[in-house]
KOLMAR-491306 format. One record per atom (N, C-alpha, C): chain; atom name; x, y, z; residue in three letters. Coordinates in pm, whole numbers, padded with zeros to 5 digits. Atoms other than C-alpha are relative to their C-alpha. Example, Ala and Ser with C-alpha at 12.3 -4.5 7.8 and 13.67 -1.06 7.14 Angstrom:
BEGIN
[pt "A","N",[00089,-00119,00000],"ALA"],
[pt "A","CA",[01230,-00450,00780],"ALA"],
[pt "A","C",[00090,00120,00000],"ALA"],
[pt "A","N",[-00082,-00119,-00006],"SER"],
[pt "A","CA",[01367,-00106,00714],"SER"],
[pt "A","C",[-00077,00109,00073],"SER"],
REM end
This chain:
BEGIN
[pt "A","N",[-00060,00123,00047],"UNK"],
[pt "A","CA",[-00195,-00723,01622],"UNK"],
[pt "A","C",[00147,00001,00037],"UNK"],
[pt "A","N",[-00139,00007,-00043],"UNK"],
[pt "A","CA",[00140,-00838,01746],"UNK"],
[pt "A","C",[00094,-00007,-00118],"UNK"],
[pt "A","N",[-00101,00010,00104],"UNK"],
[pt "A","CA",[00461,-00822,01548],"UNK"],
[pt "A","C",[00016,-00145,-00045],"UNK"],
[pt "A","N",[-00011,00142,00035],"UNK"],
[pt "A","CA",[00476,-01203,01561],"UNK"],
[pt "A","C",[-00111,-00041,-00096],"UNK"],
[pt "A","N",[00110,00032,00090],"UNK"],
[pt "A","CA",[00133,-01229,01400],"UNK"],
[pt "A","C",[00023,00062,-00137],"UNK"],
[pt "A","N",[-00030,-00065,00127],"UNK"],
[pt "A","CA",[00233,-00980,01132],"UNK"],
[pt "A","C",[00108,-00077,-00074],"UNK"],
[pt "A","N",[-00107,00078,00063],"UNK"],
[pt "A","CA",[00549,-01181,01066],"UNK"],
[pt "A","C",[-00055,-00127,-00060],"UNK"],
[pt "A","N",[00060,00121,00051],"UNK"],
[pt "A","CA",[00344,-01496,01027],"UNK"],
[pt "A","C",[-00080,00029,-00126],"UNK"],
[pt "A","N",[00076,-00038,00118],"UNK"],
[pt "A","CA",[00112,-01322,00784],"UNK"],
[pt "A","C",[00092,00026,-00118],"UNK"],
[pt "A","N",[-00093,-00032,00107],"UNK"],
[pt "A","CA",[00403,-01192,00584],"UNK"],
[pt "A","C",[00067,-00125,-00053],"UNK"],
[pt "A","N",[-00062,00125,00043],"UNK"],
[pt "A","CA",[00548,-01540,00572],"UNK"],
[pt "A","C",[-00087,-00081,-00094],"UNK"],
[pt "A","N",[00087,00078,00086],"UNK"],
[pt "A","CA",[00242,-01681,00397],"UNK"],
[pt "A","C",[-00043,00076,-00124],"UNK"],
[pt "A","N",[00046,-00080,00113],"UNK"],
[pt "A","CA",[00189,-01399,00151],"UNK"],
[pt "A","C",[00098,-00001,-00115],"UNK"],
[pt "A","N",[-00084,-00016,00115],"UNK"],
[pt "A","CA",[00323,-01414,-00200],"UNK"],
[pt "A","C",[-00012,00142,-00052],"UNK"],
[pt "A","N",[00011,-00128,00066],"UNK"],
[pt "A","CA",[00388,-01107,-00403],"UNK"],
[pt "A","C",[00010,00117,00092],"UNK"],
[pt "A","N",[-00007,-00107,-00096],"UNK"],
[pt "A","CA",[00513,-00872,-00139],"UNK"],
[pt "A","C",[00121,00089,-00016],"UNK"],
[pt "A","N",[-00127,-00071,00013],"UNK"],
[pt "A","CA",[00872,-00767,-00205],"UNK"],
[pt "A","C",[00001,00144,00042],"UNK"],
[pt "A","N",[-00008,-00142,-00031],"UNK"],
[pt "A","CA",[00895,-00392,-00222],"UNK"],
[pt "A","C",[-00139,00061,00007],"UNK"],
[pt "A","N",[00137,-00046,-00012],"UNK"],
[pt "A","CA",[00530,-00356,-00141],"UNK"],
[pt "A","C",[-00007,00123,00088],"UNK"],
[pt "A","N",[00024,-00117,-00083],"UNK"],
[pt "A","CA",[00384,-00054,00030],"UNK"],
[pt "A","C",[-00030,-00046,00142],"UNK"],
[pt "A","N",[00016,00053,-00134],"UNK"],
[pt "A","CA",[00436,-00212,00370],"UNK"],
[pt "A","C",[-00016,00115,00098],"UNK"],
[pt "A","N",[00016,-00100,-00104],"UNK"],
[pt "A","CA",[00312,-00012,00664],"UNK"],
[pt "A","C",[00134,00020,00070],"UNK"],
[pt "A","N",[-00132,-00033,-00055],"UNK"],
[pt "A","CA",[00611,00165,00819],"UNK"],
[pt "A","C",[00034,-00078,00127],"UNK"],
[pt "A","N",[-00028,00078,-00122],"UNK"],
[pt "A","CA",[00573,-00036,01143],"UNK"],
[pt "A","C",[00063,-00135,-00032],"UNK"],
[pt "A","N",[-00051,00132,00039],"UNK"],
[pt "A","CA",[00673,-00348,00946],"UNK"],
[pt "A","C",[00110,00011,-00105],"UNK"],
[pt "A","N",[-00101,-00023,00104],"UNK"],
[pt "A","CA",[00938,-00195,00717],"UNK"],
[pt "A","C",[00126,-00082,00022],"UNK"],
[pt "A","N",[-00121,00076,-00027],"UNK"],
[pt "A","CA",[01221,-00381,00891],"UNK"],
[pt "A","C",[-00012,-00147,-00040],"UNK"],
[pt "A","N",[00021,00137,00042],"UNK"],
[pt "A","CA",[01071,-00707,00766],"UNK"],
[pt "A","C",[00021,-00018,-00151],"UNK"],
[pt "A","N",[-00014,00005,00146],"UNK"],
[pt "A","CA",[01146,-00626,00399],"UNK"],
[pt "A","C",[00088,-00114,-00051],"UNK"],
[pt "A","N",[-00079,00113,00051],"UNK"],
[pt "A","CA",[01428,-00883,00359],"UNK"],
[pt "A","C",[-00077,-00133,00004],"UNK"],
[pt "A","N",[00079,00123,-00011],"UNK"],
[pt "A","CA",[01193,-01159,00479],"UNK"],
[pt "A","C",[-00113,-00001,-00103],"UNK"],
[pt "A","N",[00106,-00013,00099],"UNK"],
[pt "A","CA",[00919,-01031,00252],"UNK"],
[pt "A","C",[00056,-00033,-00138],"UNK"],
[pt "A","N",[-00062,00027,00130],"UNK"],
[pt "A","CA",[01155,-01037,-00047],"UNK"],
[pt "A","C",[00025,-00149,-00018],"UNK"],
[pt "A","N",[-00028,00144,00006],"UNK"],
[pt "A","CA",[01255,-01395,00033],"UNK"],
[pt "A","C",[-00129,-00079,-00022],"UNK"],
[pt "A","N",[00128,00068,00016],"UNK"],
[pt "A","CA",[00893,-01508,00067],"UNK"],
[pt "A","C",[-00054,00019,-00141],"UNK"],
[pt "A","N",[00047,-00029,00136],"UNK"],
[pt "A","CA",[00809,-01342,-00264],"UNK"],
[pt "A","C",[00072,-00089,-00101],"UNK"],
[pt "A","N",[-00077,00081,00094],"UNK"],
[pt "A","CA",[01088,-01526,-00446],"UNK"],
[pt "A","C",[-00040,-00147,00008],"UNK"],
[pt "A","N",[00041,00140,-00017],"UNK"],
[pt "A","CA",[00987,-01863,-00300],"UNK"],
[pt "A","C",[-00136,-00022,-00066],"UNK"],
[pt "A","N",[00134,00017,00058],"UNK"],
[pt "A","CA",[00623,-01814,-00398],"UNK"],
[pt "A","C",[00002,00013,-00151],"UNK"],
[pt "A","N",[-00011,-00017,00145],"UNK"],
[pt "A","CA",[00716,-01695,-00747],"UNK"],
[pt "A","C",[00048,-00131,-00063],"UNK"],
[pt "A","N",[-00056,00126,00052],"UNK"],
[pt "A","CA",[00923,-02010,-00804],"UNK"],
[pt "A","C",[-00101,-00114,00016],"UNK"],
[pt "A","N",[00097,00107,-00023],"UNK"],
[pt "A","CA",[00662,-02241,-00649],"UNK"],
[pt "A","C",[-00118,00008,-00096],"UNK"],
[pt "A","N",[00112,-00016,00095],"UNK"],
[pt "A","CA",[00383,-02097,-00865],"UNK"],
[pt "A","C",[00041,-00049,-00139],"UNK"],
[pt "A","N",[-00046,00036,00134],"UNK"],
[pt "A","CA",[00588,-02144,-01180],"UNK"],
[pt "A","C",[00014,-00152,-00013],"UNK"],
[pt "A","N",[-00015,00146,00002],"UNK"],
[pt "A","CA",[00671,-02507,-01094],"UNK"],
[pt "A","C",[-00138,-00066,-00005],"UNK"],
[pt "A","N",[00136,00054,-00001],"UNK"],
[pt "A","CA",[00305,-02581,-01016],"UNK"],
[pt "A","C",[-00066,00015,-00137],"UNK"],
[pt "A","N",[00062,-00026,00130],"UNK"],
[pt "A","CA",[00188,-02423,-01340],"UNK"],
[pt "A","C",[00061,-00089,-00108],"UNK"],
[pt "A","N",[-00069,00083,00100],"UNK"],
[pt "A","CA",[00449,-02602,-01549],"UNK"],
[pt "A","C",[-00047,-00145,00009],"UNK"],
[pt "A","N",[00043,00139,-00018],"UNK"],
[pt "A","CA",[00350,-02939,-01402],"UNK"],
[pt "A","C",[-00146,-00021,-00037],"UNK"],
[pt "A","N",[00144,00019,00013],"UNK"],
[pt "A","CA",[-00025,-02887,-01411],"UNK"],
[pt "A","C",[-00054,00027,-00140],"UNK"],
[pt "A","N",[00052,-00033,00132],"UNK"],
[pt "A","CA",[-00064,-02742,-01760],"UNK"],
[pt "A","C",[00038,-00102,-00107],"UNK"],
[pt "A","N",[-00041,00098,00101],"UNK"],
[pt "A","CA",[00124,-03013,-01949],"UNK"],
[pt "A","C",[00018,00062,-00137],"UNK"],
[pt "A","N",[-00019,-00074,00125],"UNK"],
[pt "A","CA",[00240,-02772,-02218],"UNK"],
[pt "A","C",[00084,-00079,-00099],"UNK"],
[pt "A","N",[-00084,00055,00106],"UNK"],
[pt "A","CA",[00371,-02896,-02550],"UNK"],
[pt "A","C",[00121,00093,-00014],"UNK"],
[pt "A","N",[-00119,-00084,00019],"UNK"],
[pt "A","CA",[00710,-02761,-02659],"UNK"],
[pt "A","C",[-00038,00133,-00063],"UNK"],
[pt "A","N",[00044,-00123,00066],"UNK"],
[pt "A","CA",[00538,-02508,-02885],"UNK"],
[pt "A","C",[-00077,00090,00097],"UNK"],
[pt "A","N",[00076,-00077,-00098],"UNK"],
[pt "A","CA",[00295,-02399,-02611],"UNK"],
[pt "A","C",[00092,00058,00106],"UNK"],
[pt "A","N",[-00095,-00046,-00101],"UNK"],
[pt "A","CA",[00580,-02374,-02363],"UNK"],
[pt "A","C",[00071,00127,-00047],"UNK"],
[pt "A","N",[-00069,-00118,00055],"UNK"],
[pt "A","CA",[00762,-02127,-02588],"UNK"],
[pt "A","C",[-00093,00121,-00002],"UNK"],
[pt "A","N",[00095,-00110,00012],"UNK"],
[pt "A","CA",[00448,-01917,-02634],"UNK"],
[pt "A","C",[-00056,00049,00134],"UNK"],
[pt "A","N",[00068,-00032,-00126],"UNK"],
[pt "A","CA",[00314,-01926,-02277],"UNK"],
[pt "A","C",[00083,00087,00092],"UNK"],
[pt "A","N",[-00078,-00062,-00106],"UNK"],
[pt "A","CA",[00604,-01804,-02065],"UNK"],
[pt "A","C",[00029,00148,-00022],"UNK"],
[pt "A","N",[-00021,-00144,00024],"UNK"],
[pt "A","CA",[00654,-01465,-02234],"UNK"],
[pt "A","C",[-00115,00082,00058],"UNK"],
[pt "A","N",[00108,-00078,-00066],"UNK"],
[pt "A","CA",[00305,-01335,-02147],"UNK"],
[pt "A","C",[-00011,-00030,00148],"UNK"],
[pt "A","N",[00006,00032,-00143],"UNK"],
[pt "A","CA",[00324,-01518,-01815],"UNK"],
[pt "A","C",[00093,00089,00081],"UNK"],
[pt "A","N",[-00094,-00087,-00073],"UNK"],
[pt "A","CA",[00631,-01318,-01711],"UNK"],
[pt "A","C",[-00058,00139,00019],"UNK"],
[pt "A","N",[00063,-00133,-00011],"UNK"],
[pt "A","CA",[00448,-00993,-01785],"UNK"],
[pt "A","C",[-00120,-00004,00095],"UNK"],
[pt "A","N",[00115,00020,-00089],"UNK"],
[pt "A","CA",[00134,-01122,-01613],"UNK"],
[pt "A","C",[00048,-00007,00145],"UNK"],
[pt "A","N",[-00053,00018,-00135],"UNK"],
[pt "A","CA",[00339,-01225,-01310],"UNK"],
[pt "A","C",[00048,00133,00059],"UNK"],
[pt "A","N",[-00044,-00133,-00046],"UNK"],
[pt "A","CA",[00497,-00878,-01287],"UNK"],
[pt "A","C",[-00119,00088,00036],"UNK"],
[pt "A","N",[00120,-00080,-00028],"UNK"],
[pt "A","CA",[00156,-00712,-01308],"UNK"],
[pt "A","C",[-00071,-00049,00126],"UNK"],
[pt "A","N",[00065,00054,-00120],"UNK"],
[pt "A","CA",[00012,-00948,-01045],"UNK"],
[pt "A","C",[00082,00031,00125],"UNK"],
[pt "A","N",[-00085,-00035,-00114],"UNK"],
[pt "A","CA",[00309,-00878,-00819],"UNK"],
[pt "A","C",[-00033,00141,00048],"UNK"],
[pt "A","N",[00037,-00138,-00036],"UNK"],
[pt "A","CA",[00221,-00509,-00829],"UNK"],
[pt "A","C",[-00137,00004,00068],"UNK"],
[pt "A","N",[00133,00007,-00062],"UNK"],
[pt "A","CA",[-00141,-00594,-00747],"UNK"],
[pt "A","C",[00012,-00058,00141],"UNK"],
[pt "A","N",[-00015,00063,-00132],"UNK"],
[pt "A","CA",[-00034,-00817,-00459],"UNK"],
[pt "A","C",[00070,00092,00099],"UNK"],
[pt "A","N",[-00058,-00102,-00088],"UNK"],
[pt "A","CA",[00169,-00527,-00323],"UNK"],
[pt "A","C",[-00111,00074,00075],"UNK"],
[pt "A","N",[00112,-00068,-00064],"UNK"],
[pt "A","CA",[-00164,-00362,-00252],"UNK"],
[pt "A","C",[-00060,-00087,00110],"UNK"],
[pt "A","N",[00051,00089,-00104],"UNK"],
[pt "A","CA",[-00279,-00670,-00059],"UNK"],
[pt "A","C",[00086,00009,00126],"UNK"],
[pt "A","N",[-00086,-00007,-00118],"UNK"],
[pt "A","CA",[00024,-00650,00169],"UNK"],
[pt "A","C",[-00016,00135,00069],"UNK"],
[pt "A","N",[00027,-00130,-00060],"UNK"],
[pt "A","CA",[-00044,-00280,00221],"UNK"],
[pt "A","C",[-00127,-00007,00085],"UNK"],
[pt "A","N",[00125,00013,-00075],"UNK"],
[pt "A","CA",[-00399,-00362,00329],"UNK"],
[pt "A","C",[00023,-00076,00130],"UNK"],
[pt "A","N",[-00020,00083,-00119],"UNK"],
[pt "A","CA",[-00285,-00632,00569],"UNK"],
[pt "A","C",[00087,00071,00103],"UNK"],
[pt "A","N",[-00087,-00066,-00098],"UNK"],
[pt "A","CA",[-00004,-00433,00726],"UNK"],
[pt "A","C",[-00065,00126,00056],"UNK"],
[pt "A","N",[00074,-00115,-00054],"UNK"],
[pt "A","CA",[-00223,-00122,00755],"UNK"],
[pt "A","C",[-00100,-00046,00106],"UNK"],
[pt "A","N",[00095,00055,-00097],"UNK"],
[pt "A","CA",[-00486,-00333,00930],"UNK"],
[pt "A","C",[00074,-00042,00128],"UNK"],
[pt "A","N",[-00077,00048,-00115],"UNK"],
[pt "A","CA",[-00224,-00494,01156],"UNK"],
[pt "A","C",[00051,00116,00085],"UNK"],
[pt "A","N",[-00056,-00115,-00073],"UNK"],
[pt "A","CA",[-00073,-00158,01248],"UNK"],
[pt "A","C",[-00108,00079,00074],"UNK"],
[pt "A","N",[00105,-00085,-00056],"UNK"],
[pt "A","CA",[-00410,-00006,01334],"UNK"],
[pt "A","C",[-00113,-00075,00069],"UNK"],
[pt "A","N",[00112,00079,-00053],"UNK"],
[pt "A","CA",[-00622,-00289,01471],"UNK"],
[pt "A","C",[-00044,00047,00139],"UNK"],
[pt "A","N",[00036,-00042,-00136],"UNK"],
[pt "A","CA",[-00608,-00154,01827],"UNK"],
[pt "A","C",[-00047,00145,00009],"UNK"],
[pt "A","N",[00043,-00140,-00002],"UNK"],
[pt "A","CA",[-00683,00205,01730],"UNK"],
[pt "A","C",[-00069,00037,-00131],"UNK"],
[pt "A","N",[00067,-00021,00128],"UNK"],
[pt "A","CA",[-00904,00174,01421],"UNK"],
[pt "A","C",[-00103,00112,00011],"UNK"],
[pt "A","N",[00099,-00106,00010],"UNK"],
[pt "A","CA",[-01100,00481,01326],"UNK"],
[pt "A","C",[-00083,-00025,-00126],"UNK"],
[pt "A","N",[00080,00014,00121],"UNK"],
[pt "A","CA",[-01373,00512,01066],"UNK"],
[pt "A","C",[00080,00041,-00124],"UNK"],
[pt "A","N",[-00081,-00043,00115],"UNK"],
[pt "A","CA",[-01131,00700,00839],"UNK"],
[pt "A","C",[00100,-00106,-00041],"UNK"],
[pt "A","N",[-00094,00108,00032],"UNK"],
[pt "A","CA",[-00869,00426,00864],"UNK"],
[pt "A","C",[-00072,-00120,-00058],"UNK"],
[pt "A","N",[00078,00114,00049],"UNK"],
[pt "A","CA",[-01131,00156,00816],"UNK"],
[pt "A","C",[-00046,00024,-00144],"UNK"],
[pt "A","N",[00045,-00034,00135],"UNK"],
[pt "A","CA",[-01267,00336,00509],"UNK"],
[pt "A","C",[00115,-00014,-00099],"UNK"],
[pt "A","N",[-00115,00008,00090],"UNK"],
[pt "A","CA",[-00918,00361,00355],"UNK"],
[pt "A","C",[00043,-00146,-00023],"UNK"],
[pt "A","N",[-00036,00141,00013],"UNK"],
[pt "A","CA",[-00837,-00003,00425],"UNK"],
[pt "A","C",[-00100,-00073,-00088],"UNK"],
[pt "A","N",[00103,00061,00083],"UNK"],
[pt "A","CA",[-01168,-00111,00274],"UNK"],
[pt "A","C",[00014,00043,-00146],"UNK"],
[pt "A","N",[-00020,-00051,00135],"UNK"],
[pt "A","CA",[-01109,00112,-00029],"UNK"],
[pt "A","C",[00119,-00071,-00068],"UNK"],
[pt "A","N",[-00119,00067,00056],"UNK"],
[pt "A","CA",[-00761,-00041,-00080],"UNK"],
[pt "A","C",[-00028,-00148,-00028],"UNK"],
[pt "A","N",[00032,00141,00020],"UNK"],
[pt "A","CA",[-00895,-00396,-00038],"UNK"],
[pt "A","C",[-00087,-00020,-00124],"UNK"],
[pt "A","N",[00084,00008,00120],"UNK"],
[pt "A","CA",[-01165,-00338,-00301],"UNK"],
[pt "A","C",[00081,00030,-00126],"UNK"],
[pt "A","N",[-00089,-00029,00113],"UNK"],
[pt "A","CA",[-00902,-00186,-00531],"UNK"],
[pt "A","C",[00085,-00122,-00033],"UNK"],
[pt "A","N",[-00077,00123,00020],"UNK"],
[pt "A","CA",[-00688,-00498,-00483],"UNK"],
[pt "A","C",[-00085,-00103,-00075],"UNK"],
[pt "A","N",[00089,00097,00064],"UNK"],
[pt "A","CA",[-00985,-00718,-00578],"UNK"],
[pt "A","C",[-00028,00037,-00145],"UNK"],
[pt "A","N",[00027,-00046,00136],"UNK"],
[pt "A","CA",[-01070,-00508,-00884],"UNK"],
[pt "A","C",[00122,-00016,-00091],"UNK"],
[pt "A","N",[-00122,00007,00082],"UNK"],
[pt "A","CA",[-00710,-00494,-01007],"UNK"],
[pt "A","C",[00039,-00145,-00030],"UNK"],
[pt "A","N",[-00026,00142,00027],"UNK"],
[pt "A","CA",[-00674,-00872,-00974],"UNK"],
[pt "A","C",[-00077,-00046,-00122],"UNK"],
[pt "A","N",[00084,00038,00114],"UNK"],
[pt "A","CA",[-00962,-00924,-01214],"UNK"],
[pt "A","C",[00047,00073,-00127],"UNK"],
[pt "A","N",[-00047,-00076,00117],"UNK"],
[pt "A","CA",[-00834,-00649,-01447],"UNK"],
[pt "A","C",[00124,-00063,-00063],"UNK"],
[pt "A","N",[-00122,00061,00053],"UNK"],
[pt "A","CA",[-00493,-00813,-01480],"UNK"],
[pt "A","C",[-00032,-00134,-00067],"UNK"],
[pt "A","N",[00036,00129,00061],"UNK"],
[pt "A","CA",[-00646,-01155,-01546],"UNK"],
[pt "A","C",[-00070,00020,-00134],"UNK"],
[pt "A","N",[00066,-00030,00129],"UNK"],
[pt "A","CA",[-00868,-01007,-01817],"UNK"],
[pt "A","C",[00101,00049,-00104],"UNK"],
[pt "A","N",[-00101,-00057,00090],"UNK"],
[pt "A","CA",[-00573,-00818,-01967],"UNK"],
[pt "A","C",[00079,-00107,-00074],"UNK"],
[pt "A","N",[-00085,00103,00059],"UNK"],
[pt "A","CA",[-00377,-01138,-02032],"UNK"],
[pt "A","C",[-00076,-00117,-00060],"UNK"],
[pt "A","N",[00081,00110,00051],"UNK"],
[pt "A","CA",[-00664,-01365,-02133],"UNK"],
[pt "A","C",[00029,-00029,-00147],"UNK"],
[pt "A","N",[-00022,00018,00144],"UNK"],
[pt "A","CA",[-00613,-01311,-02505],"UNK"],
[pt "A","C",[00139,-00056,-00029],"UNK"],
[pt "A","N",[-00137,00048,00021],"UNK"],
[pt "A","CA",[-00236,-01363,-02489],"UNK"],
[pt "A","C",[00013,-00146,00040],"UNK"],
[pt "A","N",[-00007,00139,-00045],"UNK"],
[pt "A","CA",[-00273,-01684,-02291],"UNK"],
[pt "A","C",[-00079,-00091,-00094],"UNK"],
[pt "A","N",[00082,00080,00091],"UNK"],
[pt "A","CA",[-00553,-01809,-02521],"UNK"],
[pt "A","C",[00076,-00029,-00128],"UNK"],
[pt "A","N",[-00077,00019,00123],"UNK"],
[pt "A","CA",[-00334,-01755,-02826],"UNK"],
[pt "A","C",[00116,-00098,00021],"UNK"],
[pt "A","N",[-00116,00086,-00029],"UNK"],
[pt "A","CA",[-00048,-01941,-02658],"UNK"],
[pt "A","C",[-00040,-00145,00023],"UNK"],
[pt "A","N",[00030,00138,-00043],"UNK"],
[pt "A","CA",[-00229,-02246,-02520],"UNK"],
[pt "A","C",[-00146,-00043,-00020],"UNK"],
[pt "A","N",[00141,00036,00019],"UNK"],
[pt "A","CA",[-00603,-02239,-02605],"UNK"],
[pt "A","C",[-00081,00020,00128],"UNK"],
[pt "A","N",[00089,-00031,-00110],"UNK"],
[pt "A","CA",[-00904,-02185,-02386],"UNK"],
[pt "A","C",[00004,-00102,00115],"UNK"],
[pt "A","N",[00005,00100,-00106],"UNK"],
[pt "A","CA",[-00897,-02515,-02196],"UNK"],
[pt "A","C",[00118,00015,00097],"UNK"],
[pt "A","N",[-00117,-00015,-00088],"UNK"],
[pt "A","CA",[-00544,-02465,-02065],"UNK"],
[pt "A","C",[-00001,00136,00070],"UNK"],
[pt "A","N",[00013,-00128,-00068],"UNK"],
[pt "A","CA",[-00619,-02101,-01988],"UNK"],
[pt "A","C",[-00095,-00015,00119],"UNK"],
[pt "A","N",[00092,00024,-00111],"UNK"],
[pt "A","CA",[-00916,-02211,-01778],"UNK"],
[pt "A","C",[00074,-00073,00111],"UNK"],
[pt "A","N",[-00075,00076,-00101],"UNK"],
[pt "A","CA",[-00691,-02462,-01602],"UNK"],
[pt "A","C",[00102,00090,00070],"UNK"],
[pt "A","N",[-00097,-00094,-00059],"UNK"],
[pt "A","CA",[-00425,-02193,-01548],"UNK"],
[pt "A","C",[-00068,00092,00100],"UNK"],
[pt "A","N",[00069,-00090,-00092],"UNK"],
[pt "A","CA",[-00675,-01951,-01394],"UNK"],
[pt "A","C",[-00058,-00076,00120],"UNK"],
[pt "A","N",[00041,00081,-00114],"UNK"],
[pt "A","CA",[-00812,-02234,-01180],"UNK"],
[pt "A","C",[00116,-00019,00097],"UNK"],
[pt "A","N",[-00119,00015,-00085],"UNK"],
[pt "A","CA",[-00460,-02297,-01050],"UNK"],
[pt "A","C",[00029,00129,00076],"UNK"],
[pt "A","N",[-00022,-00129,-00065],"UNK"],
[pt "A","CA",[-00413,-01926,-00979],"UNK"],
[pt "A","C",[-00101,00020,00113],"UNK"],
[pt "A","N",[00105,-00018,-00100],"UNK"],
[pt "A","CA",[-00745,-01920,-00795],"UNK"],
[pt "A","C",[00022,-00093,00119],"UNK"],
[pt "A","N",[-00024,00094,-00109],"UNK"],
[pt "A","CA",[-00661,-02231,-00592],"UNK"],
[pt "A","C",[00115,00045,00090],"UNK"],
[pt "A","N",[-00115,-00047,-00079],"UNK"],
[pt "A","CA",[-00322,-02095,-00483],"UNK"],
[pt "A","C",[-00042,00123,00082],"UNK"],
[pt "A","N",[00045,-00120,-00071],"UNK"],
[pt "A","CA",[-00478,-01759,-00395],"UNK"],
[pt "A","C",[-00096,-00034,00113],"UNK"],
[pt "A","N",[00095,00041,-00103],"UNK"],
[pt "A","CA",[-00756,-01932,-00201],"UNK"],
[pt "A","C",[00072,-00060,00121],"UNK"],
[pt "A","N",[-00079,00059,-00109],"UNK"],
[pt "A","CA",[-00505,-02132,00004],"UNK"],
[pt "A","C",[00069,00111,00080],"UNK"],
[pt "A","N",[-00068,-00111,-00067],"UNK"],
[pt "A","CA",[-00310,-01816,00081],"UNK"],
[pt "A","C",[-00100,00085,00078],"UNK"],
[pt "A","N",[00102,-00079,-00069],"UNK"],
[pt "A","CA",[-00626,-01623,00166],"UNK"],
[pt "A","C",[-00052,-00072,00124],"UNK"],
[pt "A","N",[00043,00077,-00118],"UNK"],
[pt "A","CA",[-00733,-01903,00401],"UNK"],
[pt "A","C",[00104,00011,00111],"UNK"],
[pt "A","N",[-00106,-00011,-00100],"UNK"],
[pt "A","CA",[-00396,-01893,00577],"UNK"],
[pt "A","C",[-00002,00138,00066],"UNK"],
[pt "A","N",[00010,-00135,-00054],"UNK"],
[pt "A","CA",[-00431,-01518,00617],"UNK"],
[pt "A","C",[-00121,00013,00091],"UNK"],
[pt "A","N",[00124,-00010,-00078],"UNK"],
[pt "A","CA",[-00790,-01544,00738],"UNK"],
[pt "A","C",[00011,-00069,00135],"UNK"],
[pt "A","N",[-00018,00071,-00126],"UNK"],
[pt "A","CA",[-00684,-01790,01006],"UNK"],
[pt "A","C",[00081,00082,00100],"UNK"],
[pt "A","N",[-00087,-00079,-00088],"UNK"],
[pt "A","CA",[-00438,-01534,01145],"UNK"],
[pt "A","C",[-00052,00139,00031],"UNK"],
[pt "A","N",[00048,-00137,-00018],"UNK"],
[pt "A","CA",[-00619,-01204,01106],"UNK"],
[pt "A","C",[-00130,-00002,00082],"UNK"],
[pt "A","N",[00122,-00002,-00082],"UNK"],
[pt "A","CA",[-00869,-01141,01384],"UNK"],
[pt "A","C",[-00104,00094,-00061],"UNK"],
[pt "A","N",[00104,-00093,00041],"UNK"],
[pt "A","CA",[-01203,-00980,01316],"UNK"],
[pt "A","C",[00019,00130,00074],"UNK"],
[pt "A","N",[-00011,-00131,-00061],"UNK"],
[pt "A","CA",[-01206,-00611,01388],"UNK"],
[pt "A","C",[-00105,00012,00111],"UNK"],
[pt "A","N",[00093,-00026,-00110],"UNK"],
[pt "A","CA",[-01359,-00534,01726],"UNK"],
[pt "A","C",[-00071,00131,-00028],"UNK"],
[pt "A","N",[00076,-00122,00022],"UNK"],
[pt "A","CA",[-01637,-00282,01685],"UNK"],
[pt "A","C",[-00073,00040,00128],"UNK"],
[pt "A","N",[00067,-00053,-00120],"UNK"],
[pt "A","CA",[-01798,-00060,01946],"UNK"],
[pt "A","C",[-00149,00006,-00020],"UNK"],
REM end
């Protein structure tokens, strides 16, 4: 994968900042940090608009959201590690590298669900089940858009 393709991928990924970026892409950290900040702000604006929180709900929601967001940022760090490891090794992929990348990707998927479960009760207490469902739908929609953008750029692994 070319450096330009990796840069494009990094540009569409939220939650990357000080991620475990493959060393071949370490010089892109300032751009990654900037993309992370933009996505963090955009998510918050989207959520605020879409949930229609009352003043009381607003006070209760954002405290657990900040903690949730920090935990999800750490999880998304693993996603960027998977992508940059894949990008760095696409032309010389071995079974061992493929196994590790797959293991990390499955860990990313598992940890995403774990974090969402962890905060379910806090969010429910703050805004009720209906708004929690709407919040998780928003999270899923944003993640789906990002995953689609990534999928459009990441080539399938050539196998022998």
